[in-house]
DOKOL-650137 format. One line per field, with one value per residue (C-alpha): residue in three letters; chain; y, z, x negated. Coordinates in Angstrom, 2 decimals, m for minus. Last residue first. Layout:
// residues N
resn	Ala,...
chain	A,...
yy	Y,...
zz	Z,...
xx	X,...
// end
This chain:
// residues 356
resn	Phe,Ala,Asn,Pro,Met,Thr,Ala,Arg,Leu,Gln,Gln,Leu,Thr,Leu,Glu,Asn,Gly,Ala,Arg,Asp,Val,Phe,Gln,Asp,Leu,Asp,Ala,Gly,Gly,Lys,Arg,Phe,Leu,Ser,Gly,Lys,Thr,Lys,Gly,Leu,Val,Gly,Asp,Gln,Phe,Ser,Ala,Ser,Gln,Arg,Arg,Leu,Phe,Ser,Ser,Tyr,Asn,Thr,Asp,Ala,Pro,Val,Gln,Gly,Phe,Ala,Ser,Val,Arg,Thr,Asp,Glu,Lys,Leu,Val,Thr,Pro,Asp,Met,Ile,Ala,Val,Met,Val,Ser,Arg,Cys,Asn,Val,His,Ala,Pro,Pro,Arg,Ala,Gly,Pro,Pro,Glu,Leu,Lys,Asp,Phe,Gly,Ser,Pro,Val,Ser,Gly,Gln,Gly,Val,Pro,Ala,Phe,Lys,Gly,Asp,Arg,Ala,Arg,Cys,Ile,Pro,Ser,Thr,Arg,Gly,Asp,Leu,Thr,Ala,Asn,Trp,Met,Leu,Met,Thr,Ile,Ile,Asp,Ala,Asn,Ala,Val,Trp,Val,Leu,Glu,Arg,Ala,Ala,Asn,Ser,Ala,His,Asn,Val,Ser,Thr,Arg,Val,Ile,Ala,Glu,Ala,Asp,Arg,Arg,Thr,Lys,Phe,Leu,Ala,Gly,Asp,Lys,Phe,Gly,Gln,Asn,Lys,Asn,Gly,Val,Ile,Met,Thr,Val,Ile,Asp,Asp,Ile,Gly,Gln,Gly,Asp,Thr,Met,Gly,Lys,Gln,Ile,Ala,Asp,Val,Ile,Arg,Arg,Gln,Asp,Thr,Ala,Val,Leu,Ser,Asp,Phe,Trp,Glu,Arg,Leu,Arg,Arg,Gly,Gln,Phe,Ala,Glu,Gln,Val,Ala,Val,Arg,Arg,Ala,Ala,Ala,Val,Gly,Ala,Leu,Asn,Val,Thr,Phe,Gly,Asp,Pro,Leu,Val,Gly,Gly,Leu,Leu,Arg,Ala,Glu,Phe,Ser,Leu,Glu,Leu,Lys,Ala,Leu,Glu,Val,Ile,Glu,Asp,Ala,Val,Glu,Arg,Lys,Val,Asp,Val,Ile,Ser,Thr,Arg,Arg,Ile,Lys,Lys,Val,Glu,Arg,Ile,Leu,Ser,Arg,Phe,Glu,Pro,Ser,Asn,Ile,Ser,Gly,Ser,Arg,Leu,Ala,Ala,Lys,Leu,Arg,Lys,Arg,Leu,Ile,Arg,Val,Leu,Lys,Lys,Asp,Glu,Lys,Glu,Leu,Ile,Ser,Leu,Ala,Lys,Asn,Trp,Gln,Gly,Ser,Ala,Phe,Arg,Arg,Ile,Gly,Ile,Gln,His,Arg,Ile,Gln,Ala,Asp,Phe,Tyr,Glu,Glu,Asn,Pro,Thr,Met
chain	A,A,A,A,A,A,A,A,A,A,A,A,A,A,A,A,A,A,A,A,A,A,A,A,A,A,A,A,A,A,A,A,A,A,A,A,A,A,A,A,A,A,A,A,A,A,A,A,A,A,A,A,A,A,A,A,A,A,A,A,A,A,A,A,A,A,A,A,A,A,A,A,A,A,A,A,A,A,A,A,A,A,A,A,A,A,A,A,A,A,A,A,A,A,A,A,A,A,A,A,A,A,A,A,A,A,A,A,A,A,A,A,A,A,A,A,A,A,A,A,A,A,A,A,A,A,A,A,A,A,A,A,A,A,A,A,A,A,A,A,A,A,A,A,A,A,A,A,A,A,A,A,A,A,A,A,A,A,A,A,A,A,A,A,A,A,A,A,A,A,A,A,A,A,A,A,A,A,A,A,A,A,A,A,A,A,A,A,A,A,A,A,A,A,A,A,A,A,A,A,A,A,A,A,A,A,A,A,A,A,A,A,A,A,A,A,A,A,A,A,A,A,A,A,A,A,A,A,A,A,A,A,A,A,A,A,A,A,A,A,A,A,A,A,A,A,A,A,A,A,A,A,A,A,A,A,A,A,A,A,A,A,A,A,A,A,A,A,A,A,A,A,A,A,A,A,A,A,A,A,A,A,A,A,A,A,A,A,A,A,A,A,A,A,A,A,A,A,A,A,A,A,A,A,A,A,A,A,A,A,A,A,A,A,A,A,A,A,A,A,A,A,A,A,A,A,A,A,A,A,A,A,A,A,A,A,A,A,A,A,A,A,A,A,A,A,A,A,A,A,A,A,A,A,A,A
yy	m20.06,m17.33,m15.14,m15.02,m13.52,m11.71,m13.69,m16.99,m16.39,m15.81,m19.12,m20.89,m19.57,m16.75,m17.22,m14.46,m12.29,m9.04,m7.70,m10.81,m14.07,m16.18,m13.19,m12.92,m16.43,m15.73,m16.39,m17.48,m18.68,m22.12,m23.63,m21.40,m22.11,m25.85,m25.53,m23.52,m26.38,m29.16,m27.68,m24.98,m26.66,m30.29,m29.26,m27.49,m30.52,m32.80,m30.44,m30.64,m27.64,m24.86,m22.80,m22.94,m21.11,m18.48,m17.85,m18.12,m15.31,m15.73,m12.53,m14.24,m16.97,m20.54,m22.66,m26.14,m27.83,m26.95,m23.45,m20.58,m17.60,m16.24,m12.68,m11.51,m10.27,m7.88,m6.03,m2.84,m2.58,m1.53,m1.91,m4.25,m5.36,m8.80,m9.44,m12.91,m15.67,m18.72,m18.10,m20.43,m18.35,m16.00,m13.19,m13.21,m11.36,m7.79,m5.92,m2.14,m1.87,m3.57,m4.83,m5.33,m3.48,m5.14,m2.96,m0.68,2.55,2.80,1.70,4.61,6.07,6.77,3.81,1.51,0.84,m2.64,m4.94,m8.15,m11.28,m13.46,m11.73,m14.14,m17.26,m15.84,m15.41,m18.84,m20.57,m22.23,m25.95,m27.13,m25.35,m22.01,m20.31,m16.79,m13.59,m10.28,m7.62,m4.35,m1.01,1.33,0.67,2.97,6.32,4.41,3.33,3.81,2.31,m0.74,m1.14,m1.06,m3.53,m6.03,m5.89,m6.43,m9.42,m11.23,m10.47,m11.60,m14.86,m15.64,m14.79,m17.14,m20.06,m19.62,m18.98,m22.01,m24.19,m23.05,m23.95,m27.46,m27.90,m26.83,m29.29,m32.07,m31.34,m31.64,m35.19,m36.62,m36.45,m38.90,m40.95,m42.37,m45.78,m43.99,m42.22,m38.62,m36.75,m34.83,m37.32,m40.09,m38.48,m38.50,m42.16,m43.18,m41.35,m42.93,m41.78,m40.96,m38.90,m35.76,m36.14,m37.00,m34.06,m31.79,m32.99,m32.60,m29.15,m28.09,m29.25,m27.56,m24.36,m24.08,m24.46,m21.88,m19.31,m19.81,m19.71,m16.41,m14.92,m16.32,m14.55,m11.40,m11.30,m11.63,m8.79,m9.62,m8.84,m11.30,m9.73,m6.89,m4.80,m4.97,m8.02,m7.96,m4.51,m2.85,m4.71,m3.76,m0.13,m0.09,m1.49,1.47,1.15,1.60,3.58,1.89,4.06,3.75,4.86,1.46,m0.69,m2.36,m6.08,m6.15,m3.05,m4.48,m7.72,m5.97,m3.75,m6.72,m8.81,m5.96,m5.35,m9.06,m9.63,m7.20,m8.88,m12.28,m11.05,m9.83,m13.15,m15.07,m13.13,m13.25,m17.00,m17.93,m15.65,m16.96,m20.56,m19.82,m18.09,m21.23,m23.46,m21.08,m20.72,m24.48,m25.13,m22.37,m23.62,m27.15,m25.94,m23.91,m26.83,m29.22,m26.85,m26.46,m30.24,m30.83,m27.93,m29.57,m27.83,m30.28,m32.96,m36.62,m35.91,m39.20,m37.96,m34.89,m36.97,m39.40,m36.61,m35.17,m37.53,m38.73,m35.14,m33.81,m36.36,m35.66,m31.92,m32.43,m34.56,m31.78,m29.25,m31.12,m31.62,m27.96,m26.75,m29.20,m28.04,m24.43,m25.32,m27.44,m24.59,m22.21,m24.62,m25.00,m21.22,m21.02,m23.59,m21.42,m18.41,m20.33,m21.06,m17.36,m16.58,m18.68,m16.88,m13.49,m14.34,m15.33,m12.11,m9.93,m11.45,m11.13,m7.63,m6.47,m7.82,m10.99
zz	42.02,39.46,42.22,43.99,40.94,42.10,45.28,43.80,40.76,42.97,44.76,41.43,40.33,37.81,34.62,34.11,31.08,32.53,32.96,34.89,33.36,33.69,33.13,29.48,28.93,29.96,33.32,34.84,31.55,32.95,30.29,31.31,34.99,34.24,32.16,34.95,37.36,34.97,33.56,30.91,27.73,28.52,30.25,27.08,24.96,27.33,27.27,23.48,21.30,20.26,23.36,22.53,19.24,20.99,23.44,20.92,18.84,16.11,14.10,11.51,10.82,11.10,8.67,9.73,13.13,13.56,12.94,10.67,10.74,7.99,7.04,6.18,9.67,9.56,6.50,8.28,10.12,6.94,6.68,9.60,10.15,11.60,14.74,15.20,17.79,17.86,21.23,21.92,24.97,25.96,24.55,21.38,20.17,21.03,24.02,23.47,24.12,27.54,27.18,23.63,22.86,21.86,19.06,19.32,19.35,16.96,18.31,18.75,16.88,18.11,16.24,15.14,17.86,19.21,18.73,20.55,18.56,20.68,23.81,26.36,24.37,23.88,27.65,28.45,25.94,22.75,22.77,22.28,18.97,17.47,16.62,18.00,16.01,17.82,15.62,14.49,13.76,10.96,8.56,5.52,7.07,9.56,6.68,8.26,11.44,9.50,7.83,11.17,12.42,9.85,11.32,14.88,14.01,11.99,14.39,17.41,15.83,14.80,18.28,19.84,17.64,18.27,22.00,22.48,20.51,22.71,25.87,24.59,23.41,26.83,28.56,26.24,27.12,30.87,30.49,31.29,27.70,26.49,24.92,28.33,27.60,26.20,29.48,29.42,27.95,31.06,33.74,31.44,31.18,34.98,35.21,32.45,34.09,37.49,40.47,43.87,44.96,45.28,41.78,40.16,41.87,40.70,37.11,37.11,38.69,36.06,33.30,34.64,35.52,32.07,30.42,32.66,32.12,28.35,28.16,30.04,27.56,24.77,26.03,26.69,23.11,21.79,23.96,27.15,28.80,26.90,23.69,23.86,20.83,19.84,17.56,15.31,16.21,15.39,12.14,10.91,11.87,9.83,6.86,6.91,6.39,3.01,2.36,0.44,m2.10,m2.61,m5.88,m7.09,m4.47,m1.80,m2.10,m3.85,m2.22,1.23,0.34,m1.37,1.67,4.02,1.99,1.62,5.35,6.14,4.00,6.11,9.30,7.93,7.07,10.64,11.80,9.92,11.14,14.75,14.61,13.22,15.65,18.58,17.61,17.42,20.79,22.14,20.98,22.10,25.58,25.94,24.88,27.12,30.11,29.62,29.32,32.51,34.31,33.27,34.48,37.83,38.20,37.39,39.62,42.56,44.35,43.18,44.92,44.34,42.17,40.39,39.39,37.72,35.92,34.61,33.71,31.03,28.06,28.67,29.32,26.24,23.97,25.54,24.95,21.31,20.79,22.31,20.01,16.89,18.25,19.19,15.71,14.06,16.45,15.42,11.76,12.61,14.73,11.81,9.59,12.18,12.42,8.63,8.81,11.39,9.12,6.23,8.30,9.08,5.36,4.73,7.59,6.22,2.71,3.99,5.98,3.05,0.59,3.02,4.05,0.43,m0.18,m2.21
xx	92.96,93.67,95.06,91.68,89.93,86.76,86.08,87.25,85.06,82.03,82.64,83.10,79.69,79.44,77.44,74.88,75.63,74.28,77.81,78.83,80.02,83.16,85.44,84.32,85.64,89.21,90.79,94.08,95.50,96.22,93.95,90.99,91.47,91.47,88.31,86.72,87.41,86.44,83.23,83.13,81.90,82.63,85.84,86.98,86.09,88.01,90.98,91.06,90.24,92.61,91.89,88.16,88.64,90.77,87.93,85.12,86.55,89.13,89.47,87.31,89.87,88.53,86.50,85.42,85.05,81.37,82.57,81.62,83.96,86.13,87.11,90.63,91.42,88.46,89.74,90.81,87.49,85.62,81.85,81.33,77.73,77.06,75.05,73.65,73.89,71.59,69.92,66.99,65.97,68.75,70.88,68.81,70.76,71.75,73.15,73.28,77.03,76.76,79.37,80.65,83.87,87.14,88.48,91.51,89.56,86.64,83.24,80.87,77.90,74.38,72.91,75.73,78.25,79.01,81.99,82.93,83.74,81.47,80.22,81.71,80.83,77.32,76.88,78.29,75.96,77.20,76.38,79.97,80.39,81.35,78.08,78.21,78.82,78.54,80.14,78.57,80.23,81.29,78.43,78.55,77.57,75.41,73.19,69.75,71.18,72.33,68.94,67.11,69.70,68.47,64.97,66.18,68.36,65.68,62.85,64.88,66.02,62.45,61.17,63.73,62.71,58.99,59.33,61.60,59.19,56.32,58.22,58.98,55.40,54.12,56.46,55.29,51.66,52.30,53.59,57.03,58.27,55.60,58.42,59.26,57.70,54.65,53.96,52.83,49.87,48.82,49.84,48.62,45.18,44.93,45.92,43.52,40.60,41.11,43.13,41.64,44.62,42.46,41.05,44.38,46.03,43.24,43.56,47.34,47.13,44.57,46.91,50.01,48.14,46.61,50.01,51.66,48.90,48.83,52.64,52.71,50.25,52.45,55.56,53.54,52.28,55.84,57.11,58.93,62.27,64.44,63.22,60.72,59.82,56.17,56.04,59.09,60.46,57.14,56.52,59.98,59.39,56.21,58.15,60.52,64.28,65.96,69.13,71.93,73.70,77.45,79.02,80.11,81.77,79.65,78.93,75.56,74.17,74.82,73.07,70.18,69.57,69.85,67.42,64.92,64.77,64.89,61.80,59.81,61.02,60.04,56.55,56.17,57.61,54.94,51.93,53.10,53.80,50.38,48.55,50.57,49.84,46.11,46.33,47.98,45.13,42.38,43.86,44.09,40.52,39.15,41.12,39.81,36.23,36.45,38.11,35.35,32.63,34.40,34.59,30.93,29.81,31.64,34.50,37.15,35.09,34.26,31.21,31.87,35.29,33.80,31.17,33.80,36.20,33.91,34.26,37.81,38.88,37.10,38.76,42.15,41.74,40.81,43.90,46.01,44.32,45.42,48.92,49.15,48.24,50.64,53.36,52.90,53.40,56.44,57.79,57.51,59.41,62.16,62.42,62.77,65.55,67.26,66.82,68.36,71.47,71.53,71.52,74.60,76.31,75.27,76.46,79.89,80.16,79.10,81.52,84.38,83.33,83.19,86.72,87.22
// end
């Protein structure tokens, strides 16, 4: 096995572990939210009676209830943020040592792997923005959104003349719908997305610190997307594309990532990873992970998708884009703009009239 083969296989195995780690972190966060959700319901059932009796959302009883509700919700989400921040900082530190050991274990004798700083790992984990926001800003936004949902539900219940049970149901959700229609479920869904996305960000960003520190060994980086039907348009378009390391450049002959500084997570709940390439000449011998088994590493999402059934292609792209794809009129990277936003059919017609 070549060094790149060993390295690639180890990275994919490791990424599976990172996803399991993210699931564990979400379970911890969920236990915090569940405890605080029960506390909220107890307070609502205790305090709503006086607020409803006042008959006004401007009454002292109502304003007092809202202040208490907001305090409870802020505290619960801040507790989640604290738990997540501490854990992803530790993850980032571990990723530094993991990546260094992994590179050292597959490189031929005579190569020395440089280490990256722990302070830098902490910085990229919690201070570097992903999807436009830093970790603290993601949770600050969640606090505001969560409070607004719950306050809106209480106010609506008040103004509609609903009782305590009806108001609590709007917040908790209906049992016959699995409680998925309640405000609390929406907050849990958003919190889970933040947790999973922050883990992916911390892992990728920390490992890149090692790659930059070893730019004399690492030739370039490759975007690696999970090959299945849930892969997003932006990750499908970027899959198999190559990016420079640090201030370097991608060698000629390789499909370049656009923009070159793009990194996972490309979106909320992104599962893509960057993989270091130590020797471009052995790329065709690598393997890629697929929900359909092992496929050659020089297979990107586009060639992978061409081998699937028309129904699978339509399920991923939609019928019209699937048809364009099968006719050869367009490839996956033409279905998104430079920022990774999926183009509408009208936009595609304007940019590729001959394809239609």
